[in-house]
matplotlib code that plots the C-alpha trace (Angstrom):
import matplotlib.pyplot as plt

x = [-18.3, -15.1, -14.6, -11.8, -10.2, -7.3, -5.4, -3.4, -0.5, 1.7, 5.0, 7.9, 10.6, 12.7, 10.4, 8.2, 10.1, 10.3, 6.6, 5.5, 7.6, 6.2, 2.6, 2.9, 3.5, 0.3, -2.4, -5.2, -2.9, -3.0, -0.4, 1.6, 3.5, 5.5, 4.4, 5.1, 2.7, 0.7, 0.8, 3.9, 2.4, -0.8, -2.1, -4.9, -6.4, -9.2, -11.2, -14.4, -16.4, -16.1, -15.5, -12.7, -11.2, -11.3, -9.6, -6.9, -6.2, -6.2, -4.5, -2.1, -1.4, -1.3, 1.0, 3.8, 6.7, 7.0, 3.4, 2.0, -1.5, -3.8, -6.9, -9.0, -11.0, -13.5, -14.1, -17.7, -19.4, -21.7]
y = [25.4, 23.5, 20.3, 20.4, 17.4, 16.4, 13.4, 11.5, 9.6, 6.8, 6.4, 4.0, 4.6, 7.7, 8.8, 11.4, 14.6, 13.6, 12.5, 15.8, 17.8, 15.8, 15.8, 19.5, 20.2, 18.5, 20.9, 21.1, 20.5, 23.5, 22.3, 19.1, 18.8, 15.9, 15.2, 12.7, 10.1, 7.3, 9.3, 10.7, 13.5, 15.5, 17.1, 19.7, 19.4, 21.1, 20.0, 21.1, 18.0, 14.9, 12.8, 15.1, 14.9, 11.1, 11.1, 13.4, 11.1, 7.9, 9.0, 11.7, 11.5, 7.7, 7.4, 9.2, 6.9, 6.0, 6.2, 3.0, 4.1, 7.1, 8.2, 10.9, 13.0, 15.5, 18.7, 19.3, 22.5, 21.9]
z = [2.0, 2.1, 4.2, 6.6, 8.3, 10.5, 9.1, 11.7, 10.2, 11.5, 9.8, 9.5, 12.2, 11.3, 8.5, 10.2, 9.2, 5.6, 5.5, 7.0, 4.5, 1.5, 2.7, 3.4, -0.3, -1.4, -2.7, -0.2, 2.8, 5.1, 7.6, 8.3, 11.6, 13.1, 16.7, 19.4, 20.7, 18.9, 15.6, 14.0, 11.8, 12.0, 8.9, 8.5, 5.0, 3.1, 0.1, -1.7, -0.6, 1.5, -1.7, -2.8, 0.7, 0.5, -2.9, -1.6, 1.3, -0.8, -4.0, -2.7, 1.0, 1.4, -1.6, 0.3, 1.0, 4.7, 5.7, 7.3, 8.4, 8.3, 10.3, 8.8, 11.3, 9.6, 11.4, 12.4, 13.3, 16.3]

ax = plt.figure().add_subplot(projection="3d")
ax.plot(x, y, z, "-o")
ax.set_aspect("equal")
plt.show()
């Protein structure tokens, strides 16, 4: 069973649209949308395990130019 998560992203001013576009092209990212509020982009991502999800966030998503901070929220099935 795959692990899904929402990744909330803060960006540099004026970079949200470009960040959403670049992050949206990463394998495992199901959607990336620019939004208003305390976060600039919200991503829905999927990976085979929590470790793989963490590696995706750290080695791929956080490497996109213009990102200043991320918050990963794993989806739980209650």
